[in-house]
C-alpha positions in Angstrom: 0.0 0.0 0.0 1.2 3.5 -0.8 0.0 7.1 -0.5 0.3 9.4 -3.5 0.2 13.2 -2.8 1.8 14.7 -5.9 -0.6 15.3 -8.8 2.1 14.4 -11.4 2.9 11.2 -9.5 -0.9 10.3 -9.4 -1.2 10.8 -13.2 2.0 8.9 -13.9 0.8 6.0 -11.7 -2.6 5.9 -13.6 -0.8 6.0 -17.0 1.5 3.1 -15.9 -1.5 1.0 -14.7 -3.4 1.7 -18.0 -0.4 0.2 -19.8 0.1 -2.7 -17.4 -3.3 -4.2 -17.0 -5.9 -5.7 -19.4 -9.0 -4.3 -17.8 -9.7 -0.7 -16.8 -12.7 0.4 -14.7 -13.2 3.6 -12.8 -15.9 5.9 -11.3 -15.1 9.6 -11.0 -17.2 12.7 -10.3 -15.8 14.6 -13.3 -13.6 14.1 -16.3 -11.8 16.3 -18.8 -10.4 15.6 -22.2 -7.0 17.3 -22.2 -4.7 15.3 -19.9 -1.9 12.9 -20.6 -3.9 10.1 -19.0 -6.9 10.8 -21.2 -4.9 10.6 -24.3 -3.5 7.2 -23.2 -7.0 6.0 -22.3 -8.1 6.8 -25.9 -5.2 4.5 -27.2 -6.5 1.7 -24.9 -10.2 1.8 -25.3 -10.3 -2.0 -25.9 -9.2 -2.4 -22.3 -12.1 -0.4 -20.9 -14.5 -2.6 -18.8 -16.7 0.0 -17.0 -16.2 3.8 -16.7 -18.7 5.9 -14.9 -18.5 9.7 -14.9 -20.7 12.3 -13.2 -21.8 15.6 -14.8 -23.0 17.4 -11.7 -22.5 21.2 -11.9 -21.6 20.7 -15.6 -17.9 20.2 -14.6 -17.3 17.3 -16.9 -15.8 18.6 -20.1 -17.8 18.0 -23.3 -14.6 16.9 -25.0 -14.4 13.8 -22.8 -18.1 13.0 -23.4 -17.7 13.4 -27.2 -15.2 10.5 -27.3 -17.7 8.0 -25.8 -21.0 8.7 -27.4 -23.4 5.8 -27.4 -20.8 3.7 -25.5 -22.0 0.7 -23.5 -18.8 0.8 -21.5 -18.5 4.5 -20.7 -21.6 5.9 -19.1 -22.7 9.0 -17.2 -24.6 9.6 -14.1 -27.0 12.4 -15.2 -29.6 12.6 -12.3 -28.1 11.4 -9.0 -29.7 11.8 -5.6 -27.1 14.1 -4.1 -23.8 14.5 -5.9 -22.0 11.6 -7.6 -18.6 12.0 -6.1 -16.5 8.8 -6.0 -12.9 8.6 -7.3 -12.1 4.9 -7.8 -9.6 3.6 -10.3 -9.4 -0.2 -10.7 -6.9 -2.0 -13.0 -7.0 -5.7 -13.2 -6.1 -8.9 -15.1 -8.2 -11.1 -12.8 -9.5 -11.1 -9.2 -6.1 -12.2 -7.9 -4.1 -9.7 -9.9 -5.1 -6.0 -9.7 -4.3 -2.6 -8.4 -6.5 0.2 -7.3 -6.4 3.9 -6.5 -9.0 5.6 -4.2 -8.8 9.2 -3.0 -9.6 12.8 -4.1 -8.4 13.0 -7.7 -11.0 13.2 -10.5 -10.0 12.2 -14.0 -9.2 15.8 -15.0 -6.1 17.8 -16.1 -6.3 20.0 -13.0 -6.2 17.0 -10.7 -3.2 15.6 -12.6 -1.3 18.8 -12.8 -1.9 21.4 -10.1 -4.5 20.5 -7.5 -3.7 19.3 -4.0 -4.8 15.6 -4.1 -4.3 12.5 -2.1 -4.8 8.9 -3.4 -4.3 5.6 -1.6 -2.6 3.0 -3.9 -3.2 -0.6 -3.0 -3.3 -4.0 -4.7 -4.2 -7.7 -4.6 -1.0 -8.3 -2.5 -2.5 -6.3 0.4 -4.5 -7.7 3.4 -8.2 -8.7 2.9 -7.6 -8.1 -0.8 -10.4 -10.5 -1.9 -13.0 -8.8 0.2 -11.9 -5.4 -0.8 -11.9 -6.3 -4.5 -15.5 -7.7 -4.2 -16.7 -4.5 -2.6 -15.0 -2.3 -5.2 -16.3 -4.3 -8.2 -19.8 -4.5 -6.7 -19.9 -0.7 -6.3 -18.6 0.0 -9.8 -21.1 -2.4 -11.2 -23.9 -0.7 -9.4 -22.7 2.8 -10.6 -22.7 1.4 -14.1 -26.2 0.1 -13.8 -27.5 3.5 -12.7 -25.6 5.4 -15.4 -26.8 6.1 -19.0 -25.2 6.5 -22.4 -24.7 9.9 -23.9 -26.1 10.5 -27.4 -25.0 13.2 -29.8 -28.3 15.0 -29.1 -27.5 14.8 -25.3 -24.1 16.2 -26.0 -25.4 19.1 -28.1 -27.8 20.1 -25.3 -25.1 19.7 -22.6 -22.6 21.8 -24.5 -25.0 24.7 -24.7 -25.4 24.7 -20.9 -21.8 23.9 -20.3 -20.7 27.0 -22.3 -22.8 29.2 -20.0 -21.8 27.5 -16.8 -18.1 27.4 -17.6 -17.6 31.2 -17.0 -19.5 31.0 -13.7 -17.3 28.2 -12.6 -14.2 30.2 -13.5 -15.6 33.2 -11.6 -16.1 31.1 -8.4 -12.5 29.9 -8.8 -11.3 33.5 -9.0 -9.8 32.6 -12.4 -9.4 35.6 -14.7 -7.8 34.9 -18.1 -5.4 32.2 -19.1 -2.6 33.1 -16.8 -2.4 31.7 -13.2 -1.9 35.2 -11.8 -3.5 37.3 -9.1 -5.0 37.1 -5.6 -8.3 35.6 -4.8 -10.9 38.3 -4.7 -11.4 38.3 -1.0 -7.8 39.4 -0.5 -8.1 42.5 -2.7 -8.9 45.5 -0.5 -10.5 47.5 -3.3 -12.7 44.6 -4.6 -14.2 43.9 -1.2 -15.2 47.4 -0.4 -18.9 48.1 -0.1 -20.4 51.2 -1.8 -20.2 53.6 1.2 -16.5 52.8 1.8 -15.7 53.1 -1.9 -17.5 56.4 -2.0 -15.5 57.8 0.9 -12.3 56.5 -0.5 -12.8 58.1 -3.9 -14.1 61.4 -2.5 -11.1 61.8 -0.2 -8.3 61.4 -2.7 -5.1 63.2 -1.6 -5.0 65.5 -4.6 -8.6 66.6 -4.2 -9.6 65.8 -7.7 -13.0 64.3 -7.1 -15.2 67.1 -8.4 -13.0 68.0 -11.3 -12.8 64.3 -12.4 -16.6 64.0 -12.4 -17.0 67.3 -14.3 -14.5 66.0 -16.9 -16.3 62.7 -17.3 -19.6 64.4 -17.6 -18.2 66.6 -20.5 -16.7 63.5 -22.2 -20.0 61.7 -22.0 -21.8 64.7 -23.4 -19.4 64.8 -26.4 -20.2 61.2 -27.2 -24.0 61.7 -26.8 -25.8 60.9 -30.0 -22.5 61.5 -32.0 -19.9 59.2 -33.6 -16.4 59.8 -32.4 -15.3 61.0 -35.9 -18.0 63.7 -35.8 -16.8 65.2 -32.5 -14.6 68.3 -33.1 -10.9 67.7 -33.3 -10.4 69.9 -30.2 -12.8 67.8 -28.2 -11.3 64.5 -29.5 -7.9 65.6 -28.3 -9.4 66.2 -24.8 -11.1 62.8 -24.8 -7.9 61.2 -25.9 -5.8 62.8 -23.1 -3.6 64.7 -25.6 -4.8 68.3 -24.8 -4.3 69.1 -21.2 -6.0 72.2 -19.9 -9.5 73.3 -20.7 -10.1 76.2 -18.3 -9.9 74.5 -14.9 -10.2 71.0 -16.2 -7.1 68.9 -16.4 -7.7 66.4 -19.2 -4.6 64.5 -18.3 -6.5 63.0 -15.4 -7.2 59.4 -16.3 -4.0 59.2 -18.2 -1.7 61.5 -20.2 -1.4 60.1 -23.7 1.0 62.5 -25.3 3.8 59.9 -25.1 2.1 57.9 -27.9 2.8 59.8 -31.1 1.0 57.3 -33.2 -2.1 57.8 -31.1 -1.9 61.6 -31.0 -1.5 61.8 -34.7 -4.1 59.2 -35.4 -6.7 61.3 -33.7 -6.2 63.9 -36.4 -5.9 61.6 -39.4 -9.2 60.8 -41.2 -8.5 57.2 -42.1 -7.4 56.2 -38.6 -10.1 58.2 -36.8 -12.7 56.5 -39.0 -11.5 53.0 -38.0 -11.5 54.0 -34.3 -14.9 55.6 -34.6 -16.5 52.6 -36.4 -15.1 50.3 -33.7 -16.5 52.4 -30.9 -20.0 51.8 -32.3 -19.7 48.3 -30.8 -19.6 50.0 -27.4 -23.1 51.4 -26.7 -23.5 54.5 -24.5 -26.0 52.7 -22.2 -26.7 49.2 -21.1 -24.6 46.1 -20.3 -21.3 45.6 -22.1 -20.1 42.0 -22.4 -16.7 40.7 -23.4 -18.2 39.9 -26.8 -18.8 43.6 -27.4 -15.3 44.4 -26.4 -13.9 41.7 -28.7 -16.0 43.1 -31.6 -14.5 46.5 -30.9 -11.0 45.0 -31.0 -11.7 43.0 -34.2 -13.0 46.1 -35.9 -10.3 48.5 -34.7 -7.1 46.7 -33.9 -7.0 44.5 -37.1 -7.6 47.5 -39.3 -4.6 49.2 -37.8 -2.0 46.7 -39.1 -2.7 44.3 -36.3 -1.4 46.7 -33.6 -3.9 49.4 -32.8 -2.6 52.0 -30.3 -2.1 49.9 -27.2 -4.0 49.1 -23.9 -3.4 52.5 -22.3 -4.6 54.6 -25.1 -7.5 52.3 -26.1 -8.6 51.9 -22.5 -8.5 55.7 -22.1 -11.0 56.2 -25.0 -13.3 53.4 -23.7 -13.2 54.9 -20.1 -14.2 58.3 -21.5 -17.2 56.8 -23.4 -18.3 54.3 -20.7 -16.8 55.3 -17.4 -19.2 52.9 -15.6 -17.6 49.9 -17.3 -13.9 50.7 -18.3 -10.8 51.7 -16.4 -7.9 53.6 -18.1 -4.8 51.5 -17.3 -1.7 53.6 -17.2 1.8 53.6 -15.8 0.6 56.1 -13.2 -2.0 53.8 -11.7 -0.8 50.4 -12.8 1.7 49.7 -10.0 -0.8 50.0 -7.2 -3.5 48.2 -9.2 -1.3 45.2 -9.9 -0.2 45.1 -6.3 -3.8 45.2 -5.0 -4.9 42.5 -7.5 -1.8 40.4 -7.0 -0.9 40.4 -10.7 2.8 39.6 -11.1 3.0 39.8 -14.9 2.2 43.3 -16.0 -0.1 43.7 -19.0 1.9 44.6 -22.0 1.1 47.2 -24.7 -1.0 45.0 -26.9 -2.4 42.5 -24.3 -5.9 43.7 -25.1 -7.7 40.5 -24.0 -5.7 40.3 -20.7 -6.9 43.9 -20.0 -10.5 42.7 -20.1 -10.0 39.3 -18.4 -7.7 40.3 -15.6 -8.6 43.9 -14.9 -12.2 44.6 -16.0 -13.6 41.3 -15.0 -12.1 41.6 -11.5 -13.5 45.2 -11.1 -16.9 43.9 -12.2 -16.9 41.4 -9.4 -16.5 44.2 -6.8 -19.3 44.7 -4.2 -19.3 48.5 -4.9 -19.5 47.9 -8.7 -22.6 45.7 -8.3 -24.4 48.0 -5.8 -27.7 49.5 -6.8 -27.7 53.1 -8.1 -27.9 55.5 -5.2 -30.9 57.8 -4.8 -28.8 60.8 -3.7 -28.0 63.0 -6.7 -24.4 63.6 -5.9 -23.6 59.9 -5.1 -25.4 58.9 -8.3 -22.8 60.9 -10.3 -20.0 58.7 -8.9 -22.0 55.5 -9.4 -22.4 56.4 -13.1 -18.6 56.9 -13.4 -17.5 54.4 -10.8 -15.0 52.3 -12.8 -13.1 55.2 -14.4 -13.0 57.0 -11.0 -11.0 54.1 -9.6 -8.1 56.0 -11.1 -8.4 58.5 -8.3 -7.6 55.7 -5.8 -4.7 54.0 -7.6 -3.1 57.2 -9.0 -3.4 58.9 -5.6 -1.8 56.0 -3.8 -4.4 56.2 -1.1 -5.1 52.5 -0.7 
């Protein structure tokens, strides 16, 4: 008997046993189709005796199911009483020659690569092996009897729901984007603030810019009102873009000074470039919910038309924050350091990491308690609520958190 505590060791053991024995049976709560063990299993399907997989919470990946449609040997528990949660892996030649793993690891890539898992590895050489083998095979047979085959129609319906659930599962896991980077949400001071605390924090910024910032955002919003970006006057486009600085008492370099980007500054004045940015901004409505799909459409329309580069995350996020300050945050060198520290992001977002900007910055902000608070009834507080994401710059630029 042995105890396995390393995920790689667990997968290596399972792979070794797949190769060594003639019969494979296992019951697992969930399975995925992208692990080394899965690829080896596909090469040894003739060895499969009985495999039973649960689909509770839609955590079994459709790619696994797809490989075993209409299979009598690989079945799925679709409607259990409670949660189907076993993790039993039995490999045998006969009832006197077998090995088994029982523990916490599902048949998933996460379990085999990064999760904290514990499995007990025992065999027909251990004490009471006959009795144990009978109990294990009886249980697997009963699971198999309760399970059902998946048809292509079942998979199609399952895939639709899985696509919707997958994002929610990632949200619960505090997973933002493809990189394993960042703190869990509960450790971020800014994300866990309630509305009243956020309001006080933004109002009391050290450089006393609260009222000016709100006035600036109100002007920018008015410039966009019922007007395409290309139809806004050049003077006002330069203000929105953070190129022009002073307009009477308003400092338009708040929310990011963009004069360092010559390509951007010139592009605001060039008809061809301004048309592509203006057309792309039409995918970002002035009201209502904005999804990642809207943002991606904006990128597809704008970035690809600008030789695959666009202007960069700082400049693009500046324009977006001016149009929709309730959704977007202007990420700059001035506010980035404190934001990365607060979110626990080690790998800074590079100039053209447009998707990381949404996944790792905007999605985190949109999980904040203050972001999801109802609109205040107080007129003054309502102004902040309508500009609440862009105004986060007052916190991170100020260094007040």
